[in-house]
C-alpha positions in Angstrom: 55.1 27.2 -50.4 54.5 29.3 -53.5 50.8 29.9 -52.8 48.4 30.3 -49.9 47.1 26.7 -49.9 47.9 24.4 -47.0 47.1 20.9 -45.7 44.8 22.4 -43.0 42.9 24.3 -45.7 42.5 21.0 -47.7 41.3 19.2 -44.6 38.8 22.0 -43.8 37.4 21.9 -47.3 37.0 18.1 -47.0 35.0 18.7 -43.8 32.8 21.2 -45.6 32.2 18.7 -48.4 31.2 16.0 -46.0 28.9 18.2 -43.9 27.0 19.3 -47.1 26.5 15.8 -48.4 22.9 14.7 -49.1 21.4 11.6 -47.6 22.3 8.2 -49.0 20.1 6.8 -51.9 17.1 5.0 -50.3 16.4 1.4 -51.0 12.8 0.2 -51.6 11.1 -1.3 -48.6 9.4 -4.6 -48.4 10.0 -8.2 -47.5 13.7 -8.1 -47.8 16.1 -11.0 -48.2 19.2 -11.2 -46.2 21.1 -9.7 -49.1 18.7 -6.8 -49.2 19.1 -6.2 -45.5 22.9 -6.4 -45.8 22.8 -3.9 -48.6 21.0 -1.4 -46.5 23.1 -2.2 -43.4 26.4 -1.7 -45.1 25.4 1.9 -45.9 24.8 2.5 -42.2 28.0 0.7 -41.4 30.0 2.8 -43.9 28.5 6.0 -42.5 29.5 5.0 -39.0 33.0 4.1 -40.2 33.2 7.5 -42.0 32.2 9.5 -38.9 34.6 7.6 -36.6 37.4 8.2 -39.1 36.6 11.9 -39.4 36.2 12.5 -35.7 39.4 10.5 -35.0 41.3 12.7 -37.5 39.9 15.9 -35.9 40.9 14.7 -32.5 44.4 14.0 -33.7 44.6 17.5 -35.0 43.4 18.9 -31.7 46.1 16.9 -29.9 48.7 18.4 -32.2 47.5 21.9 -31.7 47.8 21.4 -27.9 51.3 20.0 -27.9 50.5 16.3 -28.0 51.6 15.5 -31.5 53.4 12.2 -30.5 50.4 11.0 -28.6 48.1 11.5 -31.6 49.4 8.3 -33.2 46.6 5.9 -32.0 44.0 8.3 -33.4 45.8 8.6 -36.7 46.0 4.8 -36.8 42.3 4.4 -36.2 41.5 7.0 -38.9 43.7 5.2 -41.4 42.3 1.8 -40.7 38.7 3.0 -41.1 39.5 4.8 -44.3 41.1 1.6 -45.7 38.0 -0.4 -44.8 35.8 2.1 -46.4 37.8 2.0 -49.7 37.8 -1.8 -49.6 34.0 -1.8 -49.2 33.7 -0.3 -52.7 34.3 -3.8 -54.1 33.3 -5.8 -51.0 29.8 -4.3 -50.8 27.5 -6.4 -48.7 30.3 -8.7 -47.8 31.8 -5.9 -45.8 28.8 -6.0 -43.4 28.8 -9.8 -43.2 32.5 -9.8 -42.3 31.9 -7.1 -39.7 29.3 -9.4 -38.1 31.7 -12.3 -38.1 34.4 -10.0 -36.6 32.1 -9.1 -33.8 31.2 -12.7 -33.2 34.9 -13.7 -33.0 35.5 -10.8 -30.5 32.6 -11.9 -28.4 33.9 -15.5 -28.2 37.2 -14.2 -27.0 35.6 -12.0 -24.4 33.5 -14.9 -23.0 36.6 -17.1 -22.9 38.5 -14.5 -21.0 36.0 -14.3 -18.1 37.4 -14.9 -14.7 36.5 -14.5 -11.0 37.5 -10.8 -11.2 35.4 -10.1 -14.3 32.4 -12.0 -15.7 29.3 -11.1 -17.6 25.7 -11.2 -16.2 23.2 -13.6 -17.6 21.5 -10.7 -19.4 24.7 -9.6 -20.9 25.5 -13.1 -22.1 22.1 -13.4 -23.7 22.6 -10.2 -25.6 26.1 -11.4 -26.7 24.8 -14.7 -27.8 22.1 -13.0 -29.9 24.8 -10.9 -31.6 26.8 -14.0 -32.3 23.8 -15.6 -34.0 23.6 -12.7 -36.4 26.8 -13.8 -38.1 26.3 -16.2 -41.0 28.3 -19.3 -41.6 28.0 -18.7 -45.3 30.9 -16.3 -45.1 33.2 -18.4 -42.9 35.6 -18.9 -45.8 36.2 -15.1 -45.8 37.3 -14.9 -42.2 40.8 -14.0 -43.3 39.4 -10.6 -44.3 38.9 -9.7 -40.7 42.6 -8.9 -40.8 43.7 -5.7 -42.5 46.7 -7.3 -44.3 44.3 -9.5 -46.4 42.1 -6.5 -47.2 45.1 -4.6 -48.5 46.1 -7.7 -50.6 42.7 -7.3 -52.4 43.1 -3.5 -52.9 46.6 -2.4 -54.1 45.5 1.3 -53.8 45.8 0.8 -50.0 49.4 -0.2 -49.8 50.8 3.2 -49.0 48.2 3.7 -46.3 49.0 0.3 -44.9 52.7 1.1 -44.6 51.8 4.3 -42.7 49.4 2.2 -40.5 52.2 -0.3 -39.7 54.4 2.6 -38.6 51.7 4.1 -36.5 51.1 0.7 -34.9 54.6 0.8 -33.5 53.8 4.1 -31.9 50.4 3.0 -30.6 51.5 0.0 -28.6 54.2 -0.4 -25.9 57.3 -0.7 -28.1 60.7 0.8 -28.3 59.4 3.3 -30.8 56.6 4.5 -28.5 59.1 5.0 -25.7 62.0 6.5 -27.7 60.7 10.2 -27.8 61.0 10.4 -23.9 64.5 9.2 -23.2 68.0 9.5 -24.7 71.2 7.6 -24.2 73.8 9.7 -22.4 77.0 10.3 -24.3 79.4 10.3 -21.3 77.9 7.7 -19.0 76.4 4.2 -19.6 72.9 5.4 -18.8 69.8 7.3 -20.0 68.4 10.7 -19.5 64.6 10.7 -19.0 62.2 13.3 -20.2 58.6 14.2 -19.5 58.0 15.7 -22.9 59.0 14.2 -26.3 62.4 15.1 -27.6 62.0 14.4 -31.3 59.7 16.4 -33.5 57.1 14.4 -35.4 55.7 15.0 -38.8 52.5 17.0 -39.1 49.1 15.4 -38.8 47.2 17.3 -41.5 48.7 15.7 -44.6 48.1 12.1 -43.5 44.7 12.8 -42.1 43.5 14.7 -45.2 44.6 11.7 -47.4 42.8 9.3 -45.1 39.6 11.4 -45.3 39.8 11.5 -49.1 40.2 7.8 -49.3 37.3 7.2 -46.9 35.0 9.6 -48.7 35.5 7.8 -52.0 34.5 4.6 -50.3 31.5 6.0 -48.6 30.3 7.8 -51.8 30.3 4.5 -53.7 28.4 2.6 -51.0 25.9 5.3 -50.4 25.2 6.1 -54.1 26.7 9.6 -53.7 29.4 9.6 -56.3 27.9 12.7 -58.0 28.3 14.7 -54.9 31.7 13.6 -53.8 34.0 12.3 -56.6 34.7 15.4 -58.7 35.1 17.5 -55.5 37.4 14.9 -53.9 39.4 14.8 -57.1 40.0 18.5 -57.0 41.0 18.4 -53.4 43.3 15.4 -54.1 45.0 17.5 -56.8 45.6 20.3 -54.3 46.9 17.7 -51.7 49.3 16.3 -54.3 50.7 19.7 -55.2 51.3 20.4 -51.5 53.1 17.1 -51.1 55.3 17.8 -54.1 56.0 21.3 -52.7 57.1 19.8 -49.4 59.4 17.4 -51.2 61.0 20.3 -53.1 61.3 22.4 -50.0 59.0 25.0 -51.4 
């Protein structure tokens, strides 16, 4: 490239921006309604999503640095999905928390249904699970489709490129032909396959995709937490650097 900038440098500066962020704007205390409680809870939820996204991205980078680039796909996928949920929460607001409660409730129902002689929950565990199920409100049942990422993306066109990357990473994160392909090749002379203990095919670098995910997620968190003044201009400058690096790659600079 024609300068000293790099995707790792952009990612590092994003981490510095995040670590220096002030605390979220505080809500007044008192006898809150469910809406008030959800408004506070979605800030905590978005913070948790942000940290999971960032740590997953950092873990993917560590895998790449240690020769496990192909195996970083599930972590990249997790980071992308959390970043998309964070960006969607800008418009969803408290609904994002209510849907998260309903998602947890649906998951608990599936786990209880899957019990068998080889694995079942104790009475104490079941009581805790039932209490968590009760936290979900039936008032949001009509929005259960938003438990699925595809419907979230349909509401937020800015997420379409990230969703396509997520779909590709999904193929690499589950037992598929794509997840197996780096470790075998068809023999040219015989009707058989040569097997390998390390991946044959180089994969693209983690830093560009993870930097983009973090930028997307930070914008979402900033809006939910009332921290646009700290984040937005800085993320905009970092996004401009990221775009220049992407264009440089496309031009072979």
